[in-house]
N, C-alpha and C positions, 0 to 999 in steps of 0.2 A: 579413380573415377571423376568425370565428366560433371562440373556443374549443373545442379539441377534447370527448368525452362525455371524466371521469374529472379535468379540473380545478374543482377547487371555486374559487367566486365566488371566494373570498376570494387565488386565484394567478392572477386573467385580469391583471394588470395589475403582476404583481412589481417590488420594488426591492429587486436583489440589492450589500448592501454586502463589498466582499471579492470580486466576480463572477467575479477572474481566477483563483482559489484551485483545486484540486484536486477538491474535494468541490462547494463553491458553483457551481461552470463548470457541473461535470455536470449539475444539477441545473435550471440556467439554461437548458441546451439543450437536456435533454426538454420542458421547456414551451414552449421556443421552439416546439421540433417538432410539440408536439401542438395549436401557434395562439394561446397566449400573448401579450401585448405584455410581455418583459421588456428590462427597465432594469437599470443595474445601475455599480458604479462601482471600479475600482481604483486601487490607488500608483500605479502604473504600465504601459505598454501591453505586450500581450504578443503571442504568436501565439493563443493561447488567446485573449485580447479579440478578436482576426481572424474568429476561427472563430464566436466568437458573433453578429460584426456579418453572416458571411455567413448566419445565418438569418433576422434578423431585427432583433435587438437592439440598444438604442442602449446606449454601453459608453463612460462618460464615462471620462477618467486623473487621478485625484485625486480626495480627497475635500472637498466643497464641499456646504453645505445646497442652493444652489440647482438642484446635480443632482438632485436630488428632486422628481420632478413631481408636480402638484396632486392628482391623480386615479389616483395607487398607491394599490392596493389593500391593498397589504400588505407590508412591509420586512422581508427576508428575510438573517440573520446567524447568523454560524457563533460560538464558543466568546473567538475569539481578536479579536471585533469589542471596542474600551472602548469604556465608558457615555457619553464627553465624543465619540467621533466625528462632526462636526455634520451630516452629514446622519442620525443616529438620533436627535441633538436637534431636529433640525428633523422628525423623523417623529414625536415626543410633541407638539411642537405644531402640528398639525394631527390629532392621532389616528390616526394612520394604525398600525394593528396591526402588531405586529411579532413576525414568527414566526422560530421557532430551524432552521437546516438542518436536524437530524434530522425536524422534523414536516412540515414540507414535503416531503422525501422522502418521511416517512410516507405522506401523502394520494398522492402518487404511485402507491405500491405500490399503495396498498388498492385490493380487486376485484379482482387478480389472485392468481397461483400466486408467491407473495413467496421466492426461496432467499436467506437473508440469512448472508453468509460473517465469521465476526469471530476474536478471536484475538491474542495478543499482536504476532505476525510472523508475514506471509504471507497477509493477507487480499489484498491488491491482487493480487499473483499469481495464488491459486486461483481469484478471482473472474474475472479475467482468461480464464483457463482455459476457465471453464464458460461465461461470453458468447460466445468464437470456439469451444469447438467444439458446443453448442445452435445457433449460426448454421451452420454448418457442416453441421448434422443439418435443416437448413432449418425450426426450432423460431421465427427471428426473434425472440427476447430482444428487451425491455428489460432495459439494466443502466444501473451509475452506478458507475463506478472511482475509484480514487482517484489513476489514471496512466492515462495513452494508451497504448493495444494496439497494438504493432508494425505488425499488420495495418490494422485502419483506422484508426489516427493518430487517434483520439479517445478519452475517458474516459466518457462516457457516450452512448447512445441510444433511440430509444420506435420501441419494434418491435412488429408486429400479432400478436404471440403472445399468450399468458399467462401467461408466466414474465416474472417480474421478476427479473433478479439484482444482487445491492447487495451493496458492501463496507460492514459493518455496526461502526463505531467505538466502541472501549469509553474513548476514554482520558476523554470527558466526561461518559460514561455516554451517553450519545446514544440509543446500539445499544437502550436499554430500550423507544424507542419502534413498534420494529416488529414485528408480528406475519407470522411467518414460518412455512408451513406445511414448511420443511425449513431445518434451521440446518446451519450448522459450525462450530467452534471445534478449531481449528487445536492451539492450546498459551494458556498464563494463567502469566506472569510479574506481579513488579512492576515497573509503570512507570506515566510520567503522574504522577512525585511530589506536582506542584502539588495532582493531583485523588484522588490516593489516597494514604493514609497506611497503611497496610496490607495482606500477603497477605489477611488477612480479608476487608478492603473490597472487593478486588478478587474474590472469590469470589461476593459477595453480588451486586454490581455483576452480572455474569456468571449467577447465577443466575437474577435478576431477569431477564434477557435470556432463559433460557432457559422460563422460565414463561411468556412471551409464546409462543410456539412455539402454536400454533392446534390444537386439540383434534384427535385423531390424525394429527399429525405431526408430525418425524422430527428427533432431532438427533444428528447424526454429530462424533464426538468422535476425539482421538488417543488411544490404546492405550498410546502409547511415554512422552508428557511426562507428566511426575509432575503440572503443576499440574492438565491436563486428565483426568490420572485422576481427582485429587481433584476437580472439577468435576463428574465423572458421579457419584462414589456421591455426593454432597451430593445431586444431581439427584435420585437415586433412592433417596437416603430422604427428602425431600422426598414423594414419591409422591404419590399423588394421581389422581383419578380422570380428571383431564385431562393427568398428568403428560405426557411425548413417549416415542415408542419410539424409545428408544438405541442406536446401530449403531456399533460401535467399529473402528476401524481401523489399522492399522501394525505392526512387524516384533515385537512385542510375541505370544506361542505361544497367549494367550488371548484376542485380536484378533478380532472377527466377520470381519473382512476383513480377512485376514493376508497382509502384502507377503512373498512367499518371494523375491526377490533384487531385486536396485537394480545395475547391469550401468554402472559407464560410458564412454561411450564419447565421448572429445573432449569437444565444447559439448553432447553432449544425452545420454542415459542411457536404457537398455532394462530396464524395471520388469516383473515378475510376479508376480502376484495372486494369491490364492485366494477364488475368489468363490461365495458361494454351490454348493460342495462341489466347481468345475472353475476349472481354471488357466487364467489373462486375461494376455497376455504383450501389453505395446504399447507404443512409445517415446512417449521425451518431450524435446521440441526445443532444454532447453534446459539448463544442467550442474546438477551438486549433489545431493547426496541429498535437502538436504530442499525443492528443490524437485520432483522425483519422487514424494516422500511426498504433499506439496501435489497431486497430480495423483490420487493415491490418494480422496485427500479429496474432490473435486470427480467424482470416479467415480463412488465411494458416495453422495453426495449426487443426483447427474441420478440413477440408479437408484434412488433414494426418492423421486424423482416421477413412477416406472414409464418412462425412459429405458431401452430396454432395453444392458445394458453393453457387448456386443461392441461397438455402433456409435459407443455415448458413447466409446470407449474407443480405438477407431482415429480418430475427429473430436480428439479431446486433443493428438492427434500433429500435428493443424494448427498448435498453440500457440505462438507463436515469439519471443514474450516483449515486455514492458511496459515502458514507459520508466523509467528508470533502477535496474531491477533482474536486476542484469548482464547492461548492455547494451551491446551492443559498436560502442564509438564510431566504429572503426577501427586502422587498421594502418600504420606509415610506419616507416621504416626496420627493419624486420623485428621492431618492437615494436607487440603488440595494447595497446588504450585501450580498459578498460572501464566503465562508471560502476555503481556499485551504492547503492542510500538506507539501509543497513543503516547504524543508528546506537546501539540496544542492542546489549550485549556478546555476546549470543547470535546474533541475526542476522549480526555483524563476524564473531565467528569461523565460523558455516554459511557465509557467501561466501567467506571468502580457502579455508578448507579445500576450496571448491569448485574455486576457481579453481588451488590448488596441483595439485589432481588435471588438469588440463585444459593445465600446463607441461610442452613438448615437453624432453627430456632437454639438461641444464645450462641452462635457465631458468630465470630470479629472480622472485618477486613483489614487485613494490614500490607502495606504499600512500602515498595522499596523502590522508587523515583530517583530515577537519573537526566536532570532538564539538556535538552541537547540545544545546541551552539549559543554560541553568547549573542548574537543579533535577538535572537529567537527570544532566549530570556531576559533579555533587554527591557525588549519588549510587552514581552508577554508573563514574567516573571509572577507578579502578582496575581493573575488571575489563576497562574497553574498552580501558587499557594492556596487559593480561596475552592480550589477545587481540590485538594486532599482533605478539605474539611469532611468529604464526605468519606474517607476511612477515619476507623479507630485509632489506628495508628501510624505511623509514617515515615521511614526513614531516607533522608533525601541527600544523595551523591553529590560530587564535582559535577560540575558541568561538563557533559561532553562534547568537544569542542568541531568537531569530521574535519570539516575543511577550512577552518576558520580560526584566526588568530586572535589570542584574549581580547577584550575592549578592558580599559582599563578602571575600575569598579565594578564591574558585572561580574557575579560569583553570585553562587547557590542559594548565599546567604540572603538574596533578593524574594527567591519561594521559599525559604523558610522564615522571615519577616511576616510575611503576606498570611501564610499558613497561620502561625501563632497569632495574628491580627483576629484570622476568622476563627478563631476557637480551637482548632487542629492541636494535637499530640504529635508532636514533631520532634526527628532526632538527628542530629547535621552527622552524617559518618563520610570521613575524609577518605576511611581505608577500605576499600571494597571487601577487602581480606576479611574485614571485621566484621561484614553481615552475616552469611550461616551461620554465624554463635549468636550473632543481635538478636537476630527471626528466631533461632529455636530455643532461644530461651524463654521469650514475648510469647511465644504462637501456645494454643490447645488444641485439643481434638474439636474439630467442628470449624475451625478457622480457615481461613481462606489469606495466601501471601499470594498478592501479585504484584511483580516484578514489571515496570513502567517505566517507556523510555525511547527512543529510536537509537541507543547506542550499547555500549557492549555489556549493562544494566542486564540484556537478555542472557547470558553465560552465570548469571548466580544460580538461575531456578535451579540444574541441578548441582550445584552446591548446595544448595539451602535442603534440598531431599534429603542427600548424603549425612546433613547433618542431624536432621530429624532420626534419619534410621538409625544412626548410632546411638541416638539420646532412646531410642525406643529401647533399642538391645541391651544398654548398658544402664538400664531402670532398673 
């Protein structure tokens, strides 16, 4: 099949190193759907790899120089791929161009109406809300998201519509590659300490992102979060004839789109906003105030694209979640198990507060937390521990290293010590295999167990449910 229009020649036969990753797999899926001959490799086989194979992609397990075909037109990498990767070394020997993931995504977004969602927290959820709502309205958007939608079950799709919704990652400054018509900034905080040394560097990066909004475009920004407010001030100060229109949203009285009420209702919320002088109420089918305000950001961004707000508000109610964002994994023996991707203290506190609000009377909130990255734990371990004080009891695992090497003296004890100092009830667990028995032994009917972190702690949810089921059957 010949490549569809919109595929640059360099992307006709791409090879992805780490093709199973959330960001990489999304780009690979869209390219495959557009007709490119996609290939790649990943450290292990997975459901994502199988989904790519179903689209016609060739996916190798493990990294080997021989996986790179001689006719590859480019090699796509993320910032996590190390220089000594054998496929990357082979690409240099063959003089195959190396393309960063962000450049590949930018090339796919070109020519359409791009809507980019940025912020330290909430990007995946907000991008997902927009993808689902726009699809519900028959606009058939393309989208690339950092997690799998609960409905379509995928993190990316090529649509026939003109809108392309993309999660814009600030972690390595790659979001500066995009040229959106509308951009959302949900919040601005210090994170990704291996790449940013200060808040000034963070602000500068987000300002560069905002400066890439096309002339006549719109920046949608929170009026409630201090970092986002400061960013808006800096963008206004930058000025210039090409400066984007800024629309603020939130609970603040001076917000352009004001949130009048957020009413929790179990694992859902009802939101009322004041938009263009009229009140508009709609339901958000996921729990927590932060998810409700994410939905408002999606509403404002869609309106900036010219979509009627009442229609979009109703369509947003169709969003039922995305993998790992307060995802209900199941219930056994009267205990619900929910999975959270939260790994920054602000995210952790928001998700813990949302889950506490969803507890039945007498129910307890039990957390299995896995710190993510040595650099983040070194800088924010105290705040992580403080957030765990919002739970009734927590088990803290060893640090998930991801792409990092260990740092001297940096262990999960930093989190545990801070949690104890904050009055939290915490237990150190160095063997993940011990978690299901531990949780089953301490939980009872009405409790809610939250597995939390950006690493492989997510694998524990089904194991906890299985152990709870065994306990019920043998009782």
